[in-house]
PDB file with SEQRES, HELIX, SHEET and CRYST1 records, atoms N, CA, C and O in Angstrom:
SEQRES   1 A   88  MET PRO TRP LEU SER ASP VAL GLU THR ILE GLU VAL THR          
SEQRES   2 A   88  THR ALA THR ARG ASP VAL GLU ILE ASN GLY VAL ALA VAL          
SEQRES   3 A   88  LYS GLU GLY GLN CYS ILE GLY LEU LEU ASN ASP HIS LEU          
SEQRES   4 A   88  HIS THR ALA GLY SER SER PRO GLU GLU VAL ILE LEU THR          
SEQRES   5 A   88  MET LEU ASN GLN PHE THR LEU GLU ASP PHE GLU ILE VAL          
SEQRES   6 A   88  THR VAL TYR TRP GLY GLU ASP VAL THR GLN ASP GLU ALA          
SEQRES   7 A   88  GLU GLN MET VAL ALA ARG ILE GLU THR LEU                      
HELIX    1 AA1 LEU A    4  ASP A    6  5                                   3    
HELIX    2 AA2 PRO A   46  LEU A   54  1                                   9    
HELIX    3 AA3 LEU A   59  ASP A   61  5                                   3    
HELIX    4 AA4 GLN A   75  THR A   87  1                                  13    
SHEET    1 AA1 3 ILE A  10  THR A  14  0                                        
SHEET    2 AA1 3 CYS A  31  LEU A  35 -1                                        
SHEET    3 AA1 3 HIS A  38  GLY A  43 -1                                        
SHEET    1 AA2 2 VAL A  19  ILE A  21  0                                        
SHEET    2 AA2 2 VAL A  24  VAL A  26 -1                                        
CRYST1    1.000    1.000    1.000  90.00  90.00  90.00 P 1           1          
ATOM      1  N   MET A   1      60.977  36.666  18.864  1.00  0.00           N  
ATOM      2  CA  MET A   1      60.357  37.889  18.341  1.00  0.00           C  
ATOM      3  C   MET A   1      58.892  37.604  17.880  1.00  0.00           C  
ATOM      4  O   MET A   1      58.638  36.637  17.163  1.00  0.00           O  
ATOM      5  N   PRO A   2      57.957  38.457  18.305  1.00  0.00           N  
ATOM      6  CA  PRO A   2      56.557  38.087  17.779  1.00  0.00           C  
ATOM      7  C   PRO A   2      56.328  38.628  16.416  1.00  0.00           C  
ATOM      8  O   PRO A   2      56.893  39.646  16.017  1.00  0.00           O  
ATOM      9  N   TRP A   3      55.482  37.926  15.698  1.00  0.00           N  
ATOM     10  CA  TRP A   3      55.159  38.222  14.343  1.00  0.00           C  
ATOM     11  C   TRP A   3      53.807  38.620  14.233  1.00  0.00           C  
ATOM     12  O   TRP A   3      53.036  38.313  15.143  1.00  0.00           O  
ATOM     13  N   LEU A   4      53.361  39.328  13.146  1.00  0.00           N  
ATOM     14  CA  LEU A   4      51.945  39.736  13.008  1.00  0.00           C  
ATOM     15  C   LEU A   4      51.126  38.424  12.994  1.00  0.00           C  
ATOM     16  O   LEU A   4      50.000  38.423  13.491  1.00  0.00           O  
ATOM     17  N   SER A   5      51.634  37.340  12.460  1.00  0.00           N  
ATOM     18  CA  SER A   5      50.850  36.111  12.308  1.00  0.00           C  
ATOM     19  C   SER A   5      50.619  35.501  13.698  1.00  0.00           C  
ATOM     20  O   SER A   5      49.783  34.607  13.823  1.00  0.00           O  
ATOM     21  N   ASP A   6      51.274  35.915  14.673  1.00  0.00           N  
ATOM     22  CA  ASP A   6      51.012  35.512  15.975  1.00  0.00           C  
ATOM     23  C   ASP A   6      49.868  36.172  16.696  1.00  0.00           C  
ATOM     24  O   ASP A   6      49.481  35.762  17.791  1.00  0.00           O  
ATOM     25  N   VAL A   7      49.322  37.216  16.061  1.00  0.00           N  
ATOM     26  CA  VAL A   7      48.238  38.128  16.653  1.00  0.00           C  
ATOM     27  C   VAL A   7      46.871  37.449  16.432  1.00  0.00           C  
ATOM     28  O   VAL A   7      46.488  37.137  15.305  1.00  0.00           O  
ATOM     29  N   GLU A   8      46.218  37.251  17.445  1.00  0.00           N  
ATOM     30  CA  GLU A   8      44.799  36.797  17.411  1.00  0.00           C  
ATOM     31  C   GLU A   8      43.779  37.971  17.701  1.00  0.00           C  
ATOM     32  O   GLU A   8      43.876  38.654  18.720  1.00  0.00           O  
ATOM     33  N   THR A   9      42.850  38.156  16.800  1.00  0.00           N  
ATOM     34  CA  THR A   9      41.896  39.213  17.069  1.00  0.00           C  
ATOM     35  C   THR A   9      40.486  38.695  17.375  1.00  0.00           C  
ATOM     36  O   THR A   9      39.883  37.919  16.633  1.00  0.00           O  
ATOM     37  N   ILE A  10      40.035  39.159  18.462  1.00  0.00           N  
ATOM     38  CA  ILE A  10      38.627  38.887  18.868  1.00  0.00           C  
ATOM     39  C   ILE A  10      37.783  40.146  18.850  1.00  0.00           C  
ATOM     40  O   ILE A  10      38.144  41.165  19.438  1.00  0.00           O  
ATOM     41  N   GLU A  11      36.682  40.061  18.182  1.00  0.00           N  
ATOM     42  CA  GLU A  11      35.783  41.062  18.019  1.00  0.00           C  
ATOM     43  C   GLU A  11      34.313  40.745  18.683  1.00  0.00           C  
ATOM     44  O   GLU A  11      33.816  39.672  18.342  1.00  0.00           O  
ATOM     45  N   VAL A  12      33.689  41.432  19.446  1.00  0.00           N  
ATOM     46  CA  VAL A  12      32.428  41.174  19.931  1.00  0.00           C  
ATOM     47  C   VAL A  12      31.378  42.247  19.342  1.00  0.00           C  
ATOM     48  O   VAL A  12      31.656  43.445  19.401  1.00  0.00           O  
ATOM     49  N   THR A  13      30.234  41.828  18.806  1.00  0.00           N  
ATOM     50  CA  THR A  13      29.313  42.699  18.257  1.00  0.00           C  
ATOM     51  C   THR A  13      27.960  42.005  18.402  1.00  0.00           C  
ATOM     52  O   THR A  13      27.845  40.974  19.064  1.00  0.00           O  
ATOM     53  N   THR A  14      26.875  42.623  17.734  1.00  0.00           N  
ATOM     54  CA  THR A  14      25.617  42.166  17.705  1.00  0.00           C  
ATOM     55  C   THR A  14      25.285  41.689  16.320  1.00  0.00           C  
ATOM     56  O   THR A  14      25.639  42.306  15.315  1.00  0.00           O  
ATOM     57  N   ALA A  15      24.559  40.515  16.293  1.00  0.00           N  
ATOM     58  CA  ALA A  15      24.088  39.977  15.050  1.00  0.00           C  
ATOM     59  C   ALA A  15      23.000  40.822  14.456  1.00  0.00           C  
ATOM     60  O   ALA A  15      22.066  41.218  15.153  1.00  0.00           O  
ATOM     61  N   THR A  16      23.111  41.120  13.115  1.00  0.00           N  
ATOM     62  CA  THR A  16      22.113  41.925  12.469  1.00  0.00           C  
ATOM     63  C   THR A  16      21.077  41.144  11.767  1.00  0.00           C  
ATOM     64  O   THR A  16      20.140  41.677  11.173  1.00  0.00           O  
ATOM     65  N   ARG A  17      21.289  39.705  11.856  1.00  0.00           N  
ATOM     66  CA  ARG A  17      20.275  38.809  11.091  1.00  0.00           C  
ATOM     67  C   ARG A  17      20.497  37.458  11.725  1.00  0.00           C  
ATOM     68  O   ARG A  17      21.482  37.211  12.422  1.00  0.00           O  
ATOM     69  N   ASP A  18      19.430  36.495  11.422  1.00  0.00           N  
ATOM     70  CA  ASP A  18      19.538  35.214  11.775  1.00  0.00           C  
ATOM     71  C   ASP A  18      20.444  34.519  10.789  1.00  0.00           C  
ATOM     72  O   ASP A  18      20.330  34.807   9.597  1.00  0.00           O  
ATOM     73  N   VAL A  19      21.390  33.573  11.206  1.00  0.00           N  
ATOM     74  CA  VAL A  19      22.246  32.960  10.356  1.00  0.00           C  
ATOM     75  C   VAL A  19      22.985  31.822  10.991  1.00  0.00           C  
ATOM     76  O   VAL A  19      23.145  31.799  12.211  1.00  0.00           O  
ATOM     77  N   GLU A  20      23.449  30.859  10.192  1.00  0.00           N  
ATOM     78  CA  GLU A  20      24.202  29.772  10.656  1.00  0.00           C  
ATOM     79  C   GLU A  20      25.466  29.652   9.747  1.00  0.00           C  
ATOM     80  O   GLU A  20      25.415  29.398   8.544  1.00  0.00           O  
ATOM     81  N   ILE A  21      26.633  29.869  10.481  1.00  0.00           N  
ATOM     82  CA  ILE A  21      27.930  29.839   9.730  1.00  0.00           C  
ATOM     83  C   ILE A  21      28.866  29.071  10.505  1.00  0.00           C  
ATOM     84  O   ILE A  21      28.958  29.322  11.706  1.00  0.00           O  
ATOM     85  N   ASN A  22      29.571  28.171   9.991  1.00  0.00           N  
ATOM     86  CA  ASN A  22      30.599  27.377  10.592  1.00  0.00           C  
ATOM     87  C   ASN A  22      29.979  26.564  11.741  1.00  0.00           C  
ATOM     88  O   ASN A  22      30.658  26.387  12.753  1.00  0.00           O  
ATOM     89  N   GLY A  23      28.847  26.101  11.663  1.00  0.00           N  
ATOM     90  CA  GLY A  23      28.093  25.409  12.686  1.00  0.00           C  
ATOM     91  C   GLY A  23      27.594  26.260  13.800  1.00  0.00           C  
ATOM     92  O   GLY A  23      27.018  25.704  14.735  1.00  0.00           O  
ATOM     93  N   VAL A  24      27.760  27.600  13.797  1.00  0.00           N  
ATOM     94  CA  VAL A  24      27.356  28.477  14.876  1.00  0.00           C  
ATOM     95  C   VAL A  24      25.947  29.150  14.425  1.00  0.00           C  
ATOM     96  O   VAL A  24      25.804  29.945  13.496  1.00  0.00           O  
ATOM     97  N   ALA A  25      25.034  28.700  15.211  1.00  0.00           N  
ATOM     98  CA  ALA A  25      23.619  29.360  14.890  1.00  0.00           C  
ATOM     99  C   ALA A  25      23.470  30.606  15.680  1.00  0.00           C  
ATOM    100  O   ALA A  25      23.778  30.679  16.870  1.00  0.00           O  
ATOM    101  N   VAL A  26      23.001  31.557  14.999  1.00  0.00           N  
ATOM    102  CA  VAL A  26      22.944  32.969  15.532  1.00  0.00           C  
ATOM    103  C   VAL A  26      21.563  33.500  15.249  1.00  0.00           C  
ATOM    104  O   VAL A  26      21.033  33.362  14.147  1.00  0.00           O  
ATOM    105  N   LYS A  27      20.941  34.161  16.347  1.00  0.00           N  
ATOM    106  CA  LYS A  27      19.671  34.891  16.173  1.00  0.00           C  
ATOM    107  C   LYS A  27      19.925  36.416  16.114  1.00  0.00           C  
ATOM    108  O   LYS A  27      20.790  36.926  16.826  1.00  0.00           O  
ATOM    109  N   GLU A  28      19.200  37.109  15.299  1.00  0.00           N  
ATOM    110  CA  GLU A  28      19.328  38.606  15.216  1.00  0.00           C  
ATOM    111  C   GLU A  28      19.240  39.279  16.614  1.00  0.00           C  
ATOM    112  O   GLU A  28      18.333  38.987  17.392  1.00  0.00           O  
ATOM    113  N   GLY A  29      20.121  40.109  16.887  1.00  0.00           N  
ATOM    114  CA  GLY A  29      20.193  40.722  18.190  1.00  0.00           C  
ATOM    115  C   GLY A  29      21.147  39.947  19.274  1.00  0.00           C  
ATOM    116  O   GLY A  29      21.407  40.425  20.378  1.00  0.00           O  
ATOM    117  N   GLN A  30      21.578  38.823  18.855  1.00  0.00           N  
ATOM    118  CA  GLN A  30      22.391  38.049  19.857  1.00  0.00           C  
ATOM    119  C   GLN A  30      23.780  38.538  19.788  1.00  0.00           C  
ATOM    120  O   GLN A  30      24.202  39.013  18.734  1.00  0.00           O  
ATOM    121  N   CYS A  31      24.547  38.450  20.879  1.00  0.00           N  
ATOM    122  CA  CYS A  31      25.900  38.730  20.797  1.00  0.00           C  
ATOM    123  C   CYS A  31      26.773  37.644  20.095  1.00  0.00           C  
ATOM    124  O   CYS A  31      26.617  36.441  20.305  1.00  0.00           O  
ATOM    125  N   ILE A  32      27.684  38.153  19.263  1.00  0.00           N  
ATOM    126  CA  ILE A  32      28.517  37.158  18.601  1.00  0.00           C  
ATOM    127  C   ILE A  32      29.957  37.605  18.772  1.00  0.00           C  
ATOM    128  O   ILE A  32      30.275  38.771  19.004  1.00  0.00           O  
ATOM    129  N   GLY A  33      30.886  36.494  18.629  1.00  0.00           N  
ATOM    130  CA  GLY A  33      32.331  36.698  18.720  1.00  0.00           C  
ATOM    131  C   GLY A  33      32.901  36.289  17.320  1.00  0.00           C  
ATOM    132  O   GLY A  33      32.598  35.221  16.788  1.00  0.00           O  
ATOM    133  N   LEU A  34      33.682  37.136  16.801  1.00  0.00           N  
ATOM    134  CA  LEU A  34      34.453  36.751  15.660  1.00  0.00           C  
ATOM    135  C   LEU A  34      35.970  36.674  16.032  1.00  0.00           C  
ATOM    136  O   LEU A  34      36.552  37.557  16.662  1.00  0.00           O  
ATOM    137  N   LEU A  35      36.540  35.534  15.579  1.00  0.00           N  
ATOM    138  CA  LEU A  35      37.939  35.354  15.745  1.00  0.00           C  
ATOM    139  C   LEU A  35      38.583  35.504  14.419  1.00  0.00           C  
ATOM    140  O   LEU A  35      38.344  34.770  13.460  1.00  0.00           O  
ATOM    141  N   ASN A  36      39.466  36.560  14.421  1.00  0.00           N  
ATOM    142  CA  ASN A  36      40.262  36.822  13.072  1.00  0.00           C  
ATOM    143  C   ASN A  36      39.347  36.954  11.925  1.00  0.00           C  
ATOM    144  O   ASN A  36      39.597  36.438  10.836  1.00  0.00           O  
ATOM    145  N   ASP A  37      38.186  37.710  12.190  1.00  0.00           N  
ATOM    146  CA  ASP A  37      37.153  38.079  11.217  1.00  0.00           C  
ATOM    147  C   ASP A  37      36.161  37.005  10.778  1.00  0.00           C  
ATOM    148  O   ASP A  37      35.389  37.192   9.838  1.00  0.00           O  
ATOM    149  N   HIS A  38      36.205  35.819  11.522  1.00  0.00           N  
ATOM    150  CA  HIS A  38      35.288  34.644  11.212  1.00  0.00           C  
ATOM    151  C   HIS A  38      34.492  34.421  12.444  1.00  0.00           C  
ATOM    152  O   HIS A  38      34.963  34.499  13.579  1.00  0.00           O  
ATOM    153  N   LEU A  39      33.135  34.111  12.129  1.00  0.00           N  
ATOM    154  CA  LEU A  39      32.222  33.946  13.196  1.00  0.00           C  
ATOM    155  C   LEU A  39      32.752  32.620  14.046  1.00  0.00           C  
ATOM    156  O   LEU A  39      33.111  31.571  13.511  1.00  0.00           O  
ATOM    157  N   HIS A  40      32.733  32.829  15.233  1.00  0.00           N  
ATOM    158  CA  HIS A  40      33.311  31.777  16.177  1.00  0.00           C  
ATOM    159  C   HIS A  40      32.400  31.322  17.167  1.00  0.00           C  
ATOM    160  O   HIS A  40      32.379  30.127  17.465  1.00  0.00           O  
ATOM    161  N   THR A  41      31.571  32.227  17.762  1.00  0.00           N  
ATOM    162  CA  THR A  41      30.737  31.827  18.947  1.00  0.00           C  
ATOM    163  C   THR A  41      29.512  32.889  18.966  1.00  0.00           C  
ATOM    164  O   THR A  41      29.512  33.947  18.338  1.00  0.00           O  
ATOM    165  N   ALA A  42      28.475  32.421  19.794  1.00  0.00           N  
ATOM    166  CA  ALA A  42      27.383  33.306  19.936  1.00  0.00           C  
ATOM    167  C   ALA A  42      26.976  33.229  21.504  1.00  0.00           C  
ATOM    168  O   ALA A  42      27.266  32.226  22.156  1.00  0.00           O  
ATOM    169  N   GLY A  43      26.394  34.165  21.998  1.00  0.00           N  
ATOM    170  CA  GLY A  43      26.003  34.083  23.351  1.00  0.00           C  
ATOM    171  C   GLY A  43      25.034  35.072  23.831  1.00  0.00           C  
ATOM    172  O   GLY A  43      24.672  35.877  22.973  1.00  0.00           O  
ATOM    173  N   SER A  44      24.549  35.196  24.955  1.00  0.00           N  
ATOM    174  CA  SER A  44      23.512  36.083  25.455  1.00  0.00           C  
ATOM    175  C   SER A  44      24.125  37.354  25.974  1.00  0.00           C  
ATOM    176  O   SER A  44      23.344  38.274  26.216  1.00  0.00           O  
ATOM    177  N   SER A  45      25.428  37.544  26.183  1.00  0.00           N  
ATOM    178  CA  SER A  45      26.096  38.702  26.667  1.00  0.00           C  
ATOM    179  C   SER A  45      27.379  38.887  26.027  1.00  0.00           C  
ATOM    180  O   SER A  45      27.971  37.925  25.540  1.00  0.00           O  
ATOM    181  N   PRO A  46      27.894  40.177  25.993  1.00  0.00           N  
ATOM    182  CA  PRO A  46      29.291  40.319  25.637  1.00  0.00           C  
ATOM    183  C   PRO A  46      30.310  39.554  26.485  1.00  0.00           C  
ATOM    184  O   PRO A  46      31.283  38.989  25.985  1.00  0.00           O  
ATOM    185  N   GLU A  47      30.035  39.564  27.794  1.00  0.00           N  
ATOM    186  CA  GLU A  47      30.855  38.883  28.678  1.00  0.00           C  
ATOM    187  C   GLU A  47      30.958  37.506  28.359  1.00  0.00           C  
ATOM    188  O   GLU A  47      32.057  36.985  28.170  1.00  0.00           O  
ATOM    189  N   GLU A  48      29.790  36.820  28.277  1.00  0.00           N  
ATOM    190  CA  GLU A  48      29.840  35.437  28.000  1.00  0.00           C  
ATOM    191  C   GLU A  48      30.677  35.090  26.785  1.00  0.00           C  
ATOM    192  O   GLU A  48      31.497  34.173  26.828  1.00  0.00           O  
ATOM    193  N   VAL A  49      30.458  35.867  25.639  1.00  0.00           N  
ATOM    194  CA  VAL A  49      31.168  35.662  24.437  1.00  0.00           C  
ATOM    195  C   VAL A  49      32.717  35.908  24.527  1.00  0.00           C  
ATOM    196  O   VAL A  49      33.544  35.212  23.938  1.00  0.00           O  
ATOM    197  N   ILE A  50      32.997  36.917  25.286  1.00  0.00           N  
ATOM    198  CA  ILE A  50      34.532  37.191  25.474  1.00  0.00           C  
ATOM    199  C   ILE A  50      35.110  36.058  26.314  1.00  0.00           C  
ATOM    200  O   ILE A  50      36.184  35.562  25.974  1.00  0.00           O  
ATOM    201  N   LEU A  51      34.463  35.623  27.385  1.00  0.00           N  
ATOM    202  CA  LEU A  51      35.127  34.710  28.250  1.00  0.00           C  
ATOM    203  C   LEU A  51      35.091  33.299  27.645  1.00  0.00           C  
ATOM    204  O   LEU A  51      35.976  32.491  27.925  1.00  0.00           O  
ATOM    205  N   THR A  52      34.059  32.988  26.804  1.00  0.00           N  
ATOM    206  CA  THR A  52      33.956  31.680  26.062  1.00  0.00           C  
ATOM    207  C   THR A  52      35.189  31.602  25.167  1.00  0.00           C  
ATOM    208  O   THR A  52      35.893  30.592  25.189  1.00  0.00           O  
ATOM    209  N   MET A  53      35.454  32.582  24.426  1.00  0.00           N  
ATOM    210  CA  MET A  53      36.422  32.774  23.421  1.00  0.00           C  
ATOM    211  C   MET A  53      37.884  32.725  24.108  1.00  0.00           C  
ATOM    212  O   MET A  53      38.774  32.005  23.654  1.00  0.00           O  
ATOM    213  N   LEU A  54      38.039  33.465  25.123  1.00  0.00           N  
ATOM    214  CA  LEU A  54      39.354  33.585  25.746  1.00  0.00           C  
ATOM    215  C   LEU A  54      39.697  32.234  26.430  1.00  0.00           C  
ATOM    216  O   LEU A  54      40.867  31.852  26.422  1.00  0.00           O  
ATOM    217  N   ASN A  55      38.718  31.490  27.026  1.00  0.00           N  
ATOM    218  CA  ASN A  55      39.066  30.227  27.620  1.00  0.00           C  
ATOM    219  C   ASN A  55      39.462  29.234  26.609  1.00  0.00           C  
ATOM    220  O   ASN A  55      39.905  28.163  27.024  1.00  0.00           O  
ATOM    221  N   GLN A  56      39.367  29.433  25.356  1.00  0.00           N  
ATOM    222  CA  GLN A  56      39.766  28.515  24.334  1.00  0.00           C  
ATOM    223  C   GLN A  56      41.316  28.731  23.990  1.00  0.00           C  
ATOM    224  O   GLN A  56      41.911  27.971  23.227  1.00  0.00           O  
ATOM    225  N   PHE A  57      41.843  29.688  24.535  1.00  0.00           N  
ATOM    226  CA  PHE A  57      43.180  29.991  24.370  1.00  0.00           C  
ATOM    227  C   PHE A  57      44.061  29.692  25.665  1.00  0.00           C  
ATOM    228  O   PHE A  57      43.554  29.783  26.783  1.00  0.00           O  
ATOM    229  N   THR A  58      45.283  29.364  25.496  1.00  0.00           N  
ATOM    230  CA  THR A  58      46.313  29.407  26.506  1.00  0.00           C  
ATOM    231  C   THR A  58      46.808  30.732  26.671  1.00  0.00           C  
ATOM    232  O   THR A  58      47.773  31.115  26.009  1.00  0.00           O  
ATOM    233  N   LEU A  59      46.204  31.503  27.535  1.00  0.00           N  
ATOM    234  CA  LEU A  59      46.502  32.923  27.550  1.00  0.00           C  
ATOM    235  C   LEU A  59      48.054  33.187  28.042  1.00  0.00           C  
ATOM    236  O   LEU A  59      48.515  34.312  27.850  1.00  0.00           O  
ATOM    237  N   GLU A  60      48.791  32.281  28.609  1.00  0.00           N  
ATOM    238  CA  GLU A  60      50.069  32.395  29.010  1.00  0.00           C  
ATOM    239  C   GLU A  60      51.026  32.422  27.804  1.00  0.00           C  
ATOM    240  O   GLU A  60      52.144  32.933  27.865  1.00  0.00           O  
ATOM    241  N   ASP A  61      50.514  31.840  26.705  1.00  0.00           N  
ATOM    242  CA  ASP A  61      51.183  31.996  25.314  1.00  0.00           C  
ATOM    243  C   ASP A  61      51.228  33.337  24.710  1.00  0.00           C  
ATOM    244  O   ASP A  61      51.876  33.544  23.684  1.00  0.00           O  
ATOM    245  N   PHE A  62      50.528  34.296  25.344  1.00  0.00           N  
ATOM    246  CA  PHE A  62      50.425  35.620  24.796  1.00  0.00           C  
ATOM    247  C   PHE A  62      51.063  36.640  25.722  1.00  0.00           C  
ATOM    248  O   PHE A  62      50.955  36.527  26.943  1.00  0.00           O  
ATOM    249  N   GLU A  63      51.720  37.624  25.154  1.00  0.00           N  
ATOM    250  CA  GLU A  63      52.367  38.640  25.897  1.00  0.00           C  
ATOM    251  C   GLU A  63      51.406  39.780  26.425  1.00  0.00           C  
ATOM    252  O   GLU A  63      51.555  40.311  27.526  1.00  0.00           O  
ATOM    253  N   ILE A  64      50.365  40.114  25.493  1.00  0.00           N  
ATOM    254  CA  ILE A  64      49.597  41.266  25.671  1.00  0.00           C  
ATOM    255  C   ILE A  64      48.109  40.878  25.262  1.00  0.00           C  
ATOM    256  O   ILE A  64      47.853  40.174  24.285  1.00  0.00           O  
ATOM    257  N   VAL A  65      47.204  41.392  26.077  1.00  0.00           N  
ATOM    258  CA  VAL A  65      45.848  41.404  25.733  1.00  0.00           C  
ATOM    259  C   VAL A  65      45.356  42.813  25.795  1.00  0.00           C  
ATOM    260  O   VAL A  65      45.283  43.421  26.862  1.00  0.00           O  
ATOM    261  N   THR A  66      44.999  43.356  24.578  1.00  0.00           N  
ATOM    262  CA  THR A  66      44.554  44.818  24.577  1.00  0.00           C  
ATOM    263  C   THR A  66      43.024  44.735  24.573  1.00  0.00           C  
ATOM    264  O   THR A  66      42.487  43.822  23.946  1.00  0.00           O  
ATOM    265  N   VAL A  67      42.355  45.564  25.182  1.00  0.00           N  
ATOM    266  CA  VAL A  67      40.933  45.641  25.151  1.00  0.00           C  
ATOM    267  C   VAL A  67      40.441  46.991  24.715  1.00  0.00           C  
ATOM    268  O   VAL A  67      40.833  48.021  25.262  1.00  0.00           O  
ATOM    269  N   TYR A  68      39.613  46.979  23.765  1.00  0.00           N  
ATOM    270  CA  TYR A  68      39.020  48.265  23.217  1.00  0.00           C  
ATOM    271  C   TYR A  68      37.529  48.117  23.362  1.00  0.00           C  
ATOM    272  O   TYR A  68      36.984  47.023  23.219  1.00  0.00           O  
ATOM    273  N   TRP A  69      36.851  49.252  23.654  1.00  0.00           N  
ATOM    274  CA  TRP A  69      35.408  49.191  23.730  1.00  0.00           C  
ATOM    275  C   TRP A  69      34.780  50.354  23.111  1.00  0.00           C  
ATOM    276  O   TRP A  69      35.381  51.411  22.918  1.00  0.00           O  
ATOM    277  N   GLY A  70      33.477  50.125  22.784  1.00  0.00           N  
ATOM    278  CA  GLY A  70      32.650  51.036  22.001  1.00  0.00           C  
ATOM    279  C   GLY A  70      31.903  51.952  22.889  1.00  0.00           C  
ATOM    280  O   GLY A  70      32.061  51.911  24.109  1.00  0.00           O  
ATOM    281  N   GLU A  71      31.085  52.787  22.305  1.00  0.00           N  
ATOM    282  CA  GLU A  71      30.212  53.779  22.982  1.00  0.00           C  
ATOM    283  C   GLU A  71      29.178  53.183  23.902  1.00  0.00           C  
ATOM    284  O   GLU A  71      28.696  53.846  24.821  1.00  0.00           O  
ATOM    285  N   ASP A  72      28.847  51.986  23.669  1.00  0.00           N  
ATOM    286  CA  ASP A  72      27.770  51.253  24.433  1.00  0.00           C  
ATOM    287  C   ASP A  72      28.271  50.620  25.591  1.00  0.00           C  
ATOM    288  O   ASP A  72      27.524  49.919  26.274  1.00  0.00           O  
ATOM    289  N   VAL A  73      29.607  50.816  25.921  1.00  0.00           N  
ATOM    290  CA  VAL A  73      30.163  50.180  27.183  1.00  0.00           C  
ATOM    291  C   VAL A  73      30.825  51.347  28.018  1.00  0.00           C  
ATOM    292  O   VAL A  73      31.562  52.167  27.470  1.00  0.00           O  
ATOM    293  N   THR A  74      30.565  51.384  29.216  1.00  0.00           N  
ATOM    294  CA  THR A  74      31.132  52.348  30.129  1.00  0.00           C  
ATOM    295  C   THR A  74      32.660  52.094  30.400  1.00  0.00           C  
ATOM    296  O   THR A  74      33.155  51.037  30.010  1.00  0.00           O  
ATOM    297  N   GLN A  75      33.340  52.930  30.987  1.00  0.00           N  
ATOM    298  CA  GLN A  75      34.753  52.692  31.464  1.00  0.00           C  
ATOM    299  C   GLN A  75      34.654  51.643  32.713  1.00  0.00           C  
ATOM    300  O   GLN A  75      35.482  50.751  32.899  1.00  0.00           O  
ATOM    301  N   ASP A  76      33.594  51.868  33.485  1.00  0.00           N  
ATOM    302  CA  ASP A  76      33.516  50.895  34.611  1.00  0.00           C  
ATOM    303  C   ASP A  76      33.240  49.484  34.154  1.00  0.00           C  
ATOM    304  O   ASP A  76      33.768  48.535  34.734  1.00  0.00           O  
ATOM    305  N   GLU A  77      32.395  49.314  33.089  1.00  0.00           N  
ATOM    306  CA  GLU A  77      32.083  47.919  32.543  1.00  0.00           C  
ATOM    307  C   GLU A  77      33.381  47.418  31.903  1.00  0.00           C  
ATOM    308  O   GLU A  77      33.726  46.247  32.066  1.00  0.00           O  
ATOM    309  N   ALA A  78      34.101  48.269  31.186  1.00  0.00           N  
ATOM    310  CA  ALA A  78      35.315  47.780  30.569  1.00  0.00           C  
ATOM    311  C   ALA A  78      36.438  47.280  31.625  1.00  0.00           C  
ATOM    312  O   ALA A  78      37.148  46.295  31.424  1.00  0.00           O  
ATOM    313  N   GLU A  79      36.495  48.071  32.741  1.00  0.00           N  
ATOM    314  CA  GLU A  79      37.495  47.734  33.781  1.00  0.00           C  
ATOM    315  C   GLU A  79      37.113  46.449  34.489  1.00  0.00           C  
ATOM    316  O   GLU A  79      37.958  45.621  34.828  1.00  0.00           O  
ATOM    317  N   GLN A  80      35.764  46.307  34.707  1.00  0.00           N  
ATOM    318  CA  GLN A  80      35.403  45.055  35.340  1.00  0.00           C  
ATOM    319  C   GLN A  80      35.621  43.822  34.372  1.00  0.00           C  
ATOM    320  O   GLN A  80      35.918  42.730  34.857  1.00  0.00           O  
ATOM    321  N   MET A  81      35.480  43.984  33.050  1.00  0.00           N  
ATOM    322  CA  MET A  81      35.878  42.934  32.038  1.00  0.00           C  
ATOM    323  C   MET A  81      37.308  42.645  32.128  1.00  0.00           C  
ATOM    324  O   MET A  81      37.670  41.470  32.186  1.00  0.00           O  
ATOM    325  N   VAL A  82      38.185  43.630  32.147  1.00  0.00           N  
ATOM    326  CA  VAL A  82      39.664  43.428  32.195  1.00  0.00           C  
ATOM    327  C   VAL A  82      39.889  42.700  33.482  1.00  0.00           C  
ATOM    328  O   VAL A  82      40.652  41.733  33.471  1.00  0.00           O  
ATOM    329  N   ALA A  83      39.284  43.078  34.621  1.00  0.00           N  
ATOM    330  CA  ALA A  83      39.503  42.355  35.916  1.00  0.00           C  
ATOM    331  C   ALA A  83      39.249  40.847  35.812  1.00  0.00           C  
ATOM    332  O   ALA A  83      39.979  39.995  36.320  1.00  0.00           O  
ATOM    333  N   ARG A  84      38.134  40.604  35.096  1.00  0.00           N  
ATOM    334  CA  ARG A  84      37.644  39.200  34.815  1.00  0.00           C  
ATOM    335  C   ARG A  84      38.819  38.480  33.962  1.00  0.00           C  
ATOM    336  O   ARG A  84      39.267  37.388  34.310  1.00  0.00           O  
ATOM    337  N   ILE A  85      39.257  39.137  32.884  1.00  0.00           N  
ATOM    338  CA  ILE A  85      40.175  38.603  31.950  1.00  0.00           C  
ATOM    339  C   ILE A  85      41.523  38.259  32.858  1.00  0.00           C  
ATOM    340  O   ILE A  85      42.118  37.188  32.735  1.00  0.00           O  
ATOM    341  N   GLU A  86      41.876  39.158  33.659  1.00  0.00           N  
ATOM    342  CA  GLU A  86      43.141  38.926  34.474  1.00  0.00           C  
ATOM    343  C   GLU A  86      43.038  37.795  35.360  1.00  0.00           C  
ATOM    344  O   GLU A  86      44.095  37.312  35.767  1.00  0.00           O  
ATOM    345  N   THR A  87      41.872  37.256  35.751  1.00  0.00           N  
ATOM    346  CA  THR A  87      41.744  36.083  36.519  1.00  0.00           C  
ATOM    347  C   THR A  87      41.874  34.726  35.631  1.00  0.00           C  
ATOM    348  O   THR A  87      42.109  33.661  36.202  1.00  0.00           O  
ATOM    349  N   LEU A  88      41.733  34.783  34.377  1.00  0.00           N  
ATOM    350  CA  LEU A  88      41.861  33.636  33.561  1.00  0.00           C  
ATOM    351  C   LEU A  88      43.282  32.954  33.515  1.00  0.00           C  
ATOM    352  O   LEU A  88      43.463  31.951  32.824  1.00  0.00           O  
TER     353      LEU A  88                                                      
END                                                                             
């Protein structure tokens, strides 16, 4: 039976300032990835950040991957990202 502690949350957003946290150097405006609310990675695009983060998991260990997207992402872009995730 899965427990809430088994859930991993990945968020992708845009950095609002230059910062270095946990050894991750970020420039304002850069895409960043948070893992369970902690800065984890930075990249040039949301796709790069998502794939970098997901490649660090053994996805077969998870039953469900749920994708939510915001107003800056179209349905088509979200579906393309889901298709990429399904190939991992």
